[in-house]
N, C-alpha and C positions, 0 to 999 in steps of 0.2 A: 274626906281629904286624911286624917289621923290614917284611916285605915291602909288607905293607898303609900304614906312613906312606910305605915308598919311590916307593911308586907314587904315595899322595897327591901329594907332595912335587912328583915330577917331573912330574903334570901341569899344576902354578901355571904352565907358560909354554902350556901349550896354547890355541892361538886359539882353539877353543869355551869353553872355561873363565877367559878371561879378564874377560868381564863377572861371570863370577860373583862372580870373588874383586877385584875394584873394587868391588864391592855388599858385599861382606864387610869390605874396608878403612874404606871411608866407615862403612858401620854401628856397629864397632866402635871407629870415633873418635868415633861422636855421641856411644854411649854412656857410653864410658870420660870423655870433658868432661860430660856428665850427672853423671855419676856422682860427682865431680871438685868442682863446682858443689853439691849438692848438700849432701854432707858437709862442704867446705869452709863454707857458712852456716849450716847447721845450728850449727857450732862456735864461726866467727869473729860469727854474728848475736845468741848468744845469753848473755845479763848473768847469768855465772855467778857469776861474783864483783863482789859491792857491798856494802862494807862503810860507807863513807863514813870510816874511820879519816883521823888526821891532816890535813884537808879533802881526802878525796879521794889523797891522794897514798901511801897504800896499794895502794891499787885500780888504780892507772895503774902501780905497780909490778906487781902481779899478773897488769895485763891484759896488759904486754907478756911476761912469762914464759909466760903460757898460749897467747897469738898465735906463741911459737917452738916452744914444747912442741904449740900445736892444728895447725901445718904441718906439723912433721912425722907427729902423727896422720891428719891429711888422705893423705897418700901412700900411708900405711903400711896404714888402712884403703882406699882407691883400690885398691891395689894388693891387696888381698886379698879384697873384691867385686868385683871385675870378674868373674872368669871365669864368677860366678855371673849378672850382673847381663848380660855379654854375650849368653849363651846364647837371650835374647827376640829377637834377629834370625835368630835360627837359622828358626827359622819362615815368613818371609818369605821367604827364598832357596836354600830344602833342595832343594825338588824340580827346582828349575834345576841346584842340586850337584849330587844322585843319578843326576839322569838324564846329565849331562853323563861323568858316573863311567863310566853302564850300557854308555853307548853306544860309545865308546871299547874297552871293557875284556870286557864283557857284551851285545855287540848279539843274543842271541838270546832272552833273556830275555823272557817275557810282558809284556805288561801289568799295570802296576800293578793293585792293587783298589780304587783312587778313595778315597784317603783326602781324607777333606771335610777344612775349614781348622779345622771346629769342634773336631775331635778331634786337630792339629796342634797348637794353643792349648791345648787340656785338656791335653795329655805337657807343654808349653813352659812351660805359666802353672804346674802342680802342682810342678814339679819346680826354674823357676827360683824361687819362691817358698817355697820348703824351702830351699832354697842359700842365699837372703838370711837368712835369720830365722837356721838352724842356721850362718850364717857371723859374724853379728852376734855371738849368741849366743857363739861362741866369740872373739871380738875379745880379751877379759880375758883368758883363758888363750894368744892371741897373745903380747898384750902383757905378761902374766906371765914368761912365760917364752924372751921376747926377750933378753933377756941371760944365762939361761942354757942357749944352743947350739940345737941344730936339732928339738928337739925341739915347737916351736913350728911349723914344717917340717914337721915329721911330720904334725901332729894337721891341719896344711893341707890337705895333698898326699892323705893320707890319707880324710877326709870331702869331699873336693872329687871326687875320682878318683873314688867309686864314684855320688856324686849324677853329673854329667856322664859316665861313663860309662854308667848305666843311662842317664837321657835321650836318647842321640844313638842308644844304641845302638834305643831305642824309637822314637824318629823314624824310623830308617831301619826295623827291621825290621817298623812296622806298616803301612808303605807295600804290602808285600807276600806278610803272613802275617795272618790272623788274631789276633786277642789271646792268644787258649790256646795257642797255634802258635807264639807267641814267648816265651811265661811258661817256654813248653820248653825252645826255645832256650836263652833267658837263665839260666836254671838249669844246663843242659851245660854252659854256657863263662862260667861267672859269672866267674871267678879270670883269667880273660885279659878278659875283658870292664872289671874293676875295673882291671886293669892296663892297658887302653888309656884309659881314663880318667884313670890318673894320669898318663899321656904328658899327655895332652892340658893336663889342668890345668898343665902343669909349661911346657906351649909358651905360654899363657895367660900364664905371668908373667915370661915375657921379652920385654922390649923391642923394638918394629916385631915380630919375628916374634908377639907373640899381636894384632898386630892381622890377622894371615891363619887363623888359630889356627882358628878356626869355621870357614873351607870345608874346612881341613884335614880337622878333626876328621870334619865331613861326609861328604869323601873317604876315606877311612881305614876308617869305619865302615861304607859299602859293600863294600869291600875285605872287610873283615872279618865284616860278617854272611855275606854270599858263601859265603867259606866255610867258616863255623859249617854252613851250609845243609850245603852239599856232605857235608861231614865226617859229621851226624847223617843224610843217604840214606845217604850208602856204610856207615853203621853199620846201619840198617835193612832192607837187604839181605841 
């Protein structure tokens, strides 16, 4: 696990990987900005408090307080939703990132099975939609436990760790394996897949690093899937 992440970080400076890194940075920044705008618009352009009490003075006070707490809520919501939403860009540069890793570390691998764009988008949209929905439903839990220690972070990392770990696994594994083969591999190493997902989620919550996280996650999962396949093949012999 540590070796896979180390190799992924180490390849960020490679010339062949530079284009993929910039795509990841620009894509992450764009999506982060879009998520921030959507959440901010939803909060600040919605008139939640309008009573007309005391010629509207009470409304003005409440509106100012809601702006202050709303700004905090925007940052919290953006931070929690970013890992789920940013995975949308993976489908656009996944193959390029994976091939860059394989050409350097696994040059003898045969050609991929020709995974279609529709299959990639199906996986990405399925898990991204589920991640966004579950994180929105979990936002009240995050807020309730915000002042009660790290319990909200435990829920956040556990939830997104499973979802992101499985999504990146399926995006990588299905490039060279049939769905049933990928299912057997996932079941055999689901504990490690979950741990990798937790680490990926953690990387996506660190400022600056989160801009590179999709590229790092893709490269890491290539190493992990290849290692798991080799271990499973060795057991079968």
